[in-house]
C-alpha positions in Angstrom: -12.4 -2.6 54.7 -14.3 -4.4 51.9 -14.1 -1.3 49.7 -10.3 -1.2 50.2 -10.1 -4.8 49.2 -12.0 -4.1 46.0 -9.8 -1.1 45.2 -6.7 -3.1 45.9 -7.9 -6.0 43.9 -8.8 -3.8 41.0 -5.4 -2.1 41.1 -3.7 -5.5 41.1 -5.8 -6.6 38.1 -4.8 -3.5 36.2 -1.2 -4.0 37.1 -1.3 -7.6 36.0 -3.0 -6.7 32.7 -0.4 -4.0 32.0 2.5 -6.3 32.9 1.1 -9.0 30.6 0.7 -6.5 27.8 4.3 -5.4 28.2 5.6 -9.0 28.2 3.6 -9.6 25.1 5.1 -6.6 23.4 8.7 -7.5 24.4 8.3 -11.1 23.5 8.4 -10.3 19.8 11.5 -11.4 18.0 13.8 -9.1 16.2 12.7 -10.7 12.9 9.0 -9.9 13.7 10.0 -6.3 14.5 11.9 -5.9 11.3 9.0 -7.3 9.3 6.6 -4.9 11.0 8.9 -2.0 10.3 9.1 -2.8 6.5 5.4 -3.6 6.4 6.0 -6.9 4.8 2.4 -7.3 3.7 2.5 -4.1 1.7 5.9 -5.0 0.2 4.7 -8.5 -0.8 1.5 -7.3 -2.4 3.3 -4.6 -4.4 5.9 -7.2 -5.6 3.0 -8.8 -7.6 2.5 -5.5 -9.5 6.3 -5.0 -9.8 6.8 -8.4 -11.3 3.9 -7.9 -13.7 5.6 -4.7 -14.9 8.9 -6.7 -15.4 7.1 -9.6 -17.2 5.0 -7.4 -19.5 8.1 -5.3 -20.4 9.8 -8.5 -21.6 6.6 -9.5 -23.5 6.1 -6.2 -25.3 9.8 -5.9 -26.2 10.1 -9.6 -27.3 12.9 -10.3 -24.8 13.5 -13.6 -23.0 13.2 -14.1 -19.3 16.3 -16.1 -18.7 18.4 -13.9 -20.9 17.5 -10.9 -18.8 17.4 -12.6 -15.4 19.9 -10.1 -14.0 17.6 -7.2 -14.8 14.6 -9.1 -13.6 16.3 -9.7 -10.2 17.7 -6.2 -10.0 14.3 -4.6 -10.8 12.4 -6.9 -8.4 14.7 -6.7 -5.4 15.5 -3.1 -6.0 11.9 -2.2 -5.9 11.3 -4.3 -2.8 14.2 -2.6 -1.0 13.0 0.9 -1.9 9.4 0.1 -0.8 10.7 -1.4 2.5 12.9 1.6 3.1 10.0 4.0 2.5 7.8 2.0 4.9 10.5 2.1 7.6 10.9 5.9 7.2 7.1 6.2 7.3 7.0 4.4 10.6 9.8 6.6 12.0 7.9 9.8 11.0 4.5 8.6 12.2 5.8 7.3 15.6 3.9 10.0 17.5 0.5 9.0 16.2 0.8 5.2 15.6 0.2 4.5 19.3 -3.4 5.8 18.9 -4.5 3.4 16.2 -5.2 -0.3 16.9 -3.4 -1.6 13.8 -0.2 0.4 14.4 0.2 0.6 18.1 2.4 -2.5 18.3 5.0 -1.3 15.8 8.6 -1.2 17.1 8.7 2.6 16.8 5.8 2.7 19.3 6.9 -0.1 21.7 10.5 1.0 21.7 11.9 -2.5 20.9 14.1 -0.9 18.3 15.7 2.5 19.0 14.7 5.4 16.8 18.2 6.1 15.5 18.5 2.5 14.4 15.1 2.7 12.7 16.1 5.8 10.8 19.4 4.2 9.7 17.7 1.0 8.7 15.2 2.8 6.5 17.8 5.0 4.9 20.1 2.0 4.2 17.3 0.0 2.6 16.3 2.9 0.4 19.8 3.6 -0.7 20.5 -0.1 -1.5 17.3 -0.3 -3.4 18.1 2.7 -5.5 21.6 1.4 -6.3 20.1 -2.0 -7.4 17.6 -0.2 -9.6 20.4 2.0 -11.0 22.3 -1.2 -11.9 19.2 -2.2 -14.0 18.6 1.1 -15.7 18.8 4.8 -14.9 15.1 5.2 -15.6 14.3 2.5 -13.0 16.3 4.4 -10.4 14.7 7.7 -11.3 11.2 6.3 -11.1 12.1 4.5 -7.9 13.4 7.8 -6.4 10.3 9.7 -7.4 8.1 7.0 -5.8 10.2 7.1 -2.6 10.0 10.9 -2.5 6.3 10.8 -3.1 5.7 8.4 -0.2 8.0 9.8 2.4 7.7 13.5 1.7 4.6 14.3 -0.4 2.4 11.8 1.5 3.8 11.1 5.0 5.4 14.5 5.8 3.5 17.0 3.7 -0.1 15.9 3.0 -1.1 13.1 5.4 -1.8 15.3 8.4 -3.0 18.4 6.4 -5.3 17.5 3.5 -8.2 15.1 2.8 -6.5 14.6 -0.6 -3.6 12.7 1.1 -4.9 9.4 -0.2 -4.8 10.6 -3.8 -1.3 12.1 -3.3 -0.1 8.9 -1.8 -1.4 7.0 -4.8 1.5 8.3 -6.8 4.0 6.2 -4.8 1.6 3.2 -4.7 1.3 3.2 -8.5 5.1 3.3 -9.1 6.1 -0.4 -8.6 4.9 -1.7 -11.9 6.4 1.3 -13.7 9.8 0.7 -11.9 9.7 -3.0 -12.8 9.0 -2.1 -16.5 11.8 0.5 -16.5 14.3 -2.1 -15.3 13.7 -4.0 -18.6 12.6 -1.2 -20.9 13.7 2.3 -20.0 11.7 3.8 -22.9 8.4 3.0 -20.9 5.9 1.8 -23.5 2.3 3.1 -23.3 1.4 -0.2 -21.6 3.7 0.7 -18.7 1.7 3.9 -18.1 -1.5 1.9 -18.3 -0.3 -0.2 -15.4 0.6 3.0 -13.5 -2.9 4.4 -14.2 -4.7 1.2 -13.1 -2.7 1.2 -9.8 -3.3 4.9 -9.3 -7.1 4.7 -9.8 -7.3 1.5 -7.7 -5.8 3.0 -4.6 -8.4 5.7 -3.5 -11.3 3.3 -3.5 -9.2 0.7 -1.6 -8.0 3.2 1.0 -11.3 5.1 1.3 -12.9 1.8 2.3 -10.2 1.2 4.9 -10.6 4.8 6.2 -14.3 4.3 6.6 -13.7 1.2 8.6 -11.1 2.9 10.8 -12.8 6.3 10.7 -12.8 6.9 14.5 -9.2 5.9 14.9 -8.2 8.4 12.2 -10.3 11.0 13.8 -8.7 10.4 17.2 -5.2 10.6 15.6 -6.1 13.9 13.9 -5.6 12.5 10.4 -7.9 14.3 7.9 -9.0 11.3 5.9 -11.9 11.9 3.6 -14.5 10.1 5.7 -13.4 12.0 8.8 -13.6 15.5 7.3 -16.3 15.1 4.6 -18.4 12.2 5.8 -19.3 8.8 4.4 -21.7 10.1 1.7 -19.0 12.2 0.1 -16.5 9.4 0.4 -18.9 7.1 -1.4 -19.2 9.5 -4.3 -15.4 9.8 -4.6 -15.0 6.1 -4.4 -17.5 5.4 -7.2 -15.8 8.1 -9.4 -12.4 6.5 -9.1 -13.9 3.0 -9.8 -15.6 4.4 -12.9 -12.2 5.7 -14.1 -10.9 2.1 -14.1 -13.4 0.9 -16.7 -11.7 2.3 -19.9 -8.1 1.6 -18.8 -7.9 -2.0 -20.0 -8.4 -0.7 -23.6 -4.8 0.6 -23.3 -3.8 -3.0 -23.1 -5.6 -4.5 -26.1 -2.4 -6.5 -27.0 -3.2 -8.7 -24.0 -6.2 -10.1 -25.9 -9.9 -10.5 -25.5 -9.8 -12.7 -22.4 -8.0 -10.1 -20.4 -10.2 -7.3 -21.8 -13.4 -9.2 -21.0 -12.5 -10.2 -17.5 -11.0 -6.8 -16.5 -14.1 -5.0 -17.8 -16.5 -7.4 -16.0 -14.5 -7.0 -12.7 -14.5 -3.2 -13.1 -18.2 -3.0 -13.8 -18.9 -5.4 -11.0 -16.9 -3.2 -8.6 -18.9 -0.1 -9.9 -22.2 -1.9 -9.2 -21.1 -2.7 -5.6 -20.0 0.9 -5.2 -23.3 2.4 -6.4 -25.2 -0.1 -4.2 -23.6 1.6 -1.3 -26.0 4.6 -1.7 -28.9 2.3 -1.0 -27.4 0.5 2.0 -28.0 1.5 5.6 -24.9 -0.2 7.0 -22.0 2.0 5.6 -19.4 -0.1 7.4 -20.6 -3.3 5.9 -20.5 -1.7 2.5 -16.9 -0.4 3.2 -15.9 -3.9 4.1 -17.4 -5.3 0.8 -15.5 -2.6 -1.2 -12.2 -3.3 0.7 -12.4 -7.1 0.0 -13.4 -6.6 -3.6 -10.5 -4.2 -4.1 -8.0 -6.8 -2.9 -9.4 -9.5 -5.2 -9.7 -7.1 -8.1 -6.0 -6.1 -8.0 -4.8 -9.7 -7.5 -6.9 -11.1 -10.4 -6.1 -8.3 -12.8 -2.3 -8.4 -12.4 -2.0 -12.2 -12.2 -4.2 -12.5 -15.3 -1.9 -10.1 -17.2 0.9 -12.7 -16.7 -1.3 -15.7 -17.5 -2.5 -14.4 -20.8 1.1 -13.7 -21.9 2.7 -17.0 -21.0 
């Protein structure tokens, strides 16, 4: 009798926990679900790099901000819509594995709070609107935006993410596109400085996402995603991370027109990141090192791109 009570009590506890979890999931507002679908954090962070591209294009071509406010808005919002659309389509495609990972298991595509046909339509409409806005700014901006969208949805999400450990590098193409799109909205000729921004973003992403992949290694393994730490181990991931960080060091020299303050600060930040990266080979706690690298990468990107604007005001 006592064993039966224990079993029944345990069953009720599990049922109550499940019911509470379901209520928690369904208590999210439509706005919260939409923000989760478009990955608002990613969109916001990339808008910093987009606006930097817009701002520097005005600076390098000696154009005024107010006089080109239409292109500024078209380039910024167009990029935001394209990024949001790509993120929604990414959620739609990855719905079969997102339930496995802690950080993605509450997305509307997993919980079912928004139907899949609506998610697909939402992502497609956002992408189309974004490309049309970019086209209104310049043909080059629309082309670069389209390439970035294709790279993220097809080259990364559909083709490489579940097949190759190089998926992070392939995905970096789309992640590096926002400042290039922003620049193209103002200056379709794409000055060498625009490509410098692209290269900085491209080289920044693998160290950033390798650190995240190390922190979430077991979740990626469970989901069957061949991230570099999963298939090659932490030691190899550290070597790749350090190599990409080292590639960042010479890139500020492509932006000499921004002055000595920018050059000095960017070099110090890059060298500092390299030192932290190399220190990882002497640390026993790999996950602690990965967290250091992840936090450093976020601060590095923010400081570098905000500084580009400050020194040109």
